[in-house]
C-alpha positions as CSV (number, residue, x, y, z in Angstrom):
1,M,1.4,3.0,-14.2
2,T,4.0,1.8,-12.1
3,H,6.4,1.5,-14.7
4,V,10.2,3.0,-14.3
5,V,11.1,5.2,-16.7
6,H,14.3,6.5,-18.1
7,P,14.3,10.3,-16.3
8,Y,16.4,11.4,-19.5
9,A,14.4,9.3,-22.1
10,H,11.5,10.7,-20.4
11,R,11.8,14.5,-21.1
12,L,13.5,14.3,-24.5
13,G,11.4,17.0,-26.7
14,V,10.3,18.9,-23.4
15,I,13.5,19.9,-21.9
16,R,16.0,17.7,-23.0
17,D,18.0,17.1,-26.3
18,W,18.9,14.5,-28.0
19,K,22.8,12.9,-27.2
20,S,22.9,11.7,-31.1
21,R,22.1,14.3,-33.4
22,W,22.0,13.4,-37.3
23,F,20.0,12.1,-40.2
24,A,19.5,8.6,-41.9
25,K,17.5,8.8,-45.5
26,T,17.1,5.1,-45.8
27,P,16.9,2.6,-43.0
28,A,20.3,0.8,-43.9
29,Q,22.0,4.1,-43.2
30,F,20.0,4.5,-40.0
31,R,21.3,1.2,-38.7
32,Q,24.9,1.5,-39.7
33,N,24.6,5.0,-37.9
34,V,23.6,3.3,-34.7
35,M,25.9,0.6,-34.6
36,V,28.4,3.3,-35.1
37,D,27.3,5.8,-32.2
38,S,27.1,2.3,-29.8
39,A,30.3,1.6,-30.8
40,I,32.0,5.1,-30.0
41,R,29.9,4.9,-26.6
42,R,30.9,1.4,-25.8
43,F,34.9,2.4,-26.0
44,L,34.9,5.8,-24.8
45,K,33.3,4.7,-21.6
46,K,36.1,1.6,-20.8
47,R,39.1,4.1,-22.5
48,L,37.7,7.3,-19.7
49,R,36.4,5.8,-16.7
50,G,38.2,7.6,-14.1
51,H,38.3,11.2,-16.6
52,Y,35.2,12.4,-14.5
53,V,33.3,12.4,-18.3
54,T,29.4,13.6,-17.7
55,S,28.0,12.9,-21.2
56,V,29.3,12.1,-25.2
57,E,27.2,13.9,-27.5
58,I,27.4,12.9,-31.4
59,E,26.7,15.0,-34.0
60,R,27.5,13.8,-38.3
61,S,28.0,14.9,-41.4
62,E,28.3,12.5,-45.0
63,K,32.0,12.1,-44.1
64,H,32.4,13.6,-40.7
65,I,31.9,12.9,-36.9
66,R,31.7,15.5,-34.3
67,V,32.4,13.6,-31.2
68,L,31.7,16.1,-28.2
69,I,32.9,15.0,-24.6
70,K,31.7,16.9,-21.6
71,T,34.5,16.6,-18.6
72,S,35.3,18.1,-15.6
73,R,38.4,17.4,-15.6
74,P,39.4,18.3,-19.3
75,G,43.0,18.4,-18.6
76,L,43.2,14.7,-17.8
77,V,41.6,13.9,-21.8
78,I,43.6,16.6,-23.2
79,G,47.1,15.5,-22.1
80,R,50.2,17.7,-22.8
81,G,50.0,19.6,-25.7
82,G,47.0,18.0,-26.9
83,E,48.9,14.5,-27.0
84,G,45.8,12.6,-25.5
85,S,43.4,14.5,-27.4
86,M,44.9,13.6,-30.9
87,K,45.7,9.6,-29.7
88,L,41.8,9.3,-28.6
89,T,41.0,10.5,-32.0
90,K,43.1,8.3,-34.2
91,E,41.3,5.4,-31.5
92,I,37.8,6.3,-32.3
93,E,38.7,7.0,-36.2
94,E,39.7,2.8,-35.9
95,V,36.7,1.9,-33.9
96,V,34.8,3.3,-36.6
97,R,36.7,1.4,-39.3
98,K,36.1,-1.9,-37.0
99,V,32.1,-1.3,-37.6
100,P,31.2,-3.2,-40.9
101,S,30.3,-1.4,-44.0
102,A,31.3,2.1,-42.2
103,G,33.7,3.1,-44.5
104,K,36.2,5.7,-43.7
105,L,34.9,8.8,-41.7
106,S,36.7,11.7,-40.2
107,V,36.7,12.4,-36.3
108,R,36.5,15.6,-34.6
109,L,36.7,15.6,-30.8
110,D,35.9,18.5,-29.1
111,I,36.4,18.5,-25.5
112,E,34.2,20.8,-23.7
113,E,34.6,21.4,-19.2
114,V,31.6,21.2,-17.1
115,R,31.8,23.1,-13.9
116,S,30.3,21.9,-10.1
117,P,31.2,18.3,-11.1
118,E,29.3,17.6,-8.0
119,S,26.1,18.5,-9.5
120,Q,26.3,16.1,-12.7
121,A,24.9,12.2,-11.8
122,P,27.4,10.7,-13.6
123,V,30.4,12.2,-11.8
124,V,29.3,11.4,-8.5
125,A,28.3,7.8,-9.3
126,Y,31.8,7.3,-10.2
127,M,32.7,8.9,-7.1
128,V,30.7,6.4,-5.0
129,A,31.9,3.6,-7.1
130,E,35.7,4.9,-6.4
131,G,34.4,4.6,-2.5
132,L,33.6,1.4,-3.1
133,E,36.2,0.1,-5.2
134,K,38.9,1.2,-2.4
135,R,37.3,-1.1,0.1
136,Q,35.5,2.1,2.5
137,P,32.6,1.5,4.1
138,F,29.7,1.5,1.9
139,R,27.3,3.7,4.3
140,R,30.5,6.2,5.1
141,V,30.7,6.5,1.3
142,L,26.9,7.1,0.4
143,K,26.8,9.9,3.3
144,Q,29.9,11.8,2.8
145,T,29.0,11.6,-1.1
146,V,25.3,13.1,-0.2
147,E,26.9,16.1,1.9
148,K,29.2,16.7,-1.0
149,V,26.4,17.0,-3.3
150,M,23.5,19.1,-1.0
151,A,26.5,21.4,-0.5
152,N,25.9,22.5,-4.5
153,R,23.8,25.5,-4.5
154,D,22.3,24.2,-7.9
155,V,20.8,21.0,-5.7
156,G,17.9,20.8,-4.6
157,G,17.6,17.3,-3.6
158,V,20.1,13.5,-4.3
159,R,19.2,10.0,-4.3
160,I,22.0,7.5,-4.3
161,A,21.0,3.7,-4.4
162,I,23.4,0.6,-5.1
163,A,22.7,-3.1,-4.7
164,G,25.1,-6.2,-4.8
165,R,26.8,-7.7,-2.0
166,L,27.4,-4.9,0.2
167,G,30.1,-5.4,3.0
168,G,31.0,-8.8,1.0
169,A,28.2,-10.5,2.0
170,E,26.8,-13.6,0.7
171,M,23.4,-12.2,-0.3
172,S,23.0,-9.4,-2.8
173,R,20.6,-7.1,-1.2
174,Q,19.8,-2.5,-1.9
175,E,20.5,0.2,0.6
176,E,19.4,3.8,-0.6
177,I,20.1,7.4,0.8
178,K,18.0,10.4,0.2
179,R,18.2,14.2,0.5
180,G,16.0,17.0,-0.7
181,R,13.4,16.0,-2.6
182,V,13.3,14.1,-6.7
183,P,10.4,14.4,-8.2
184,L,10.7,11.9,-10.8
185,Q,7.1,12.6,-12.4
186,T,7.6,16.7,-13.0
187,L,8.7,16.8,-16.5
188,R,9.9,20.7,-16.3
189,A,11.7,19.5,-12.8
190,D,15.4,18.9,-14.1
191,I,16.6,15.6,-13.4
192,D,20.4,14.0,-13.8
193,F,20.3,10.1,-14.0
194,A,23.6,7.8,-14.1
195,R,24.6,4.6,-13.6
196,E,27.7,2.7,-13.0
197,V,29.1,-0.2,-11.5
198,A,32.2,-0.7,-8.6
199,Y,34.1,-3.6,-9.6
200,L,35.0,-5.4,-6.1
201,P,36.6,-9.2,-5.6
202,Y,33.6,-10.8,-4.4
203,G,31.1,-9.1,-7.6
204,V,30.2,-5.9,-9.1
205,I,28.2,-3.5,-7.2
206,G,25.8,-1.5,-9.2
207,V,25.3,2.5,-8.4
208,K,22.5,4.4,-9.2
209,V,22.0,8.3,-8.9
210,W,19.1,11.0,-9.3
211,I,20.1,14.4,-8.6
212,Y,17.4,17.3,-8.9
213,R,18.4,20.8,-10.2
214,G,15.6,22.5,-9.7
215,E,13.0,23.4,-12.7
216,I,13.1,24.4,-16.1
217,F,11.3,27.1,-17.9
218,E,11.5,27.7,-21.7
219,K,8.5,29.2,-22.4
220,D,8.9,31.8,-19.7
221,D,12.4,32.5,-21.4
222,K,11.7,32.9,-24.7
223,K,8.4,35.5,-24.0
224,K,11.4,37.0,-21.8
């Protein structure tokens, strides 16, 4: 009770699937795979900041790694004639080689387009962070972002929380805005959650976004 759980992890195996899908035969192999996955995710988080990436999924076989990037702006990632994706693939392979005892693994990069970006929490979190980094008033940024999100048909509710030295104040504080309903306790509720950081001259401001996109009834769908 009263413990705050991650909305995505809370629903794993119920309405969510794992973002890293592979099988390890030994504990050593499991440890190595986790290190490789972590290195890839850290690299892509820095490299693709501002590219409106919603999620990074990793699948693997013995000698291959498949990285699936879901983004609302695939053109930014792919580049002209696929130059951007080829360059990114080589960079990911270099990152994998730097992991101890990882060996040579070929990387296959797939880029998938996501429609209605306003219903994706990572995109909304970056929109808020971008507005704060442009030195816009934080209350205006929150209100405008919430109105954009709630204009989407798929969204039933949104909650945005920011914390830090808001407005350049000496003491940090937290502000929050909410529209609609966000049922965090309901396991069948499709809730997207994301964290982002806005880098400002006087410190960083943390951004959290919860978006409620209706309920998922998998058993009913299977019966039909």
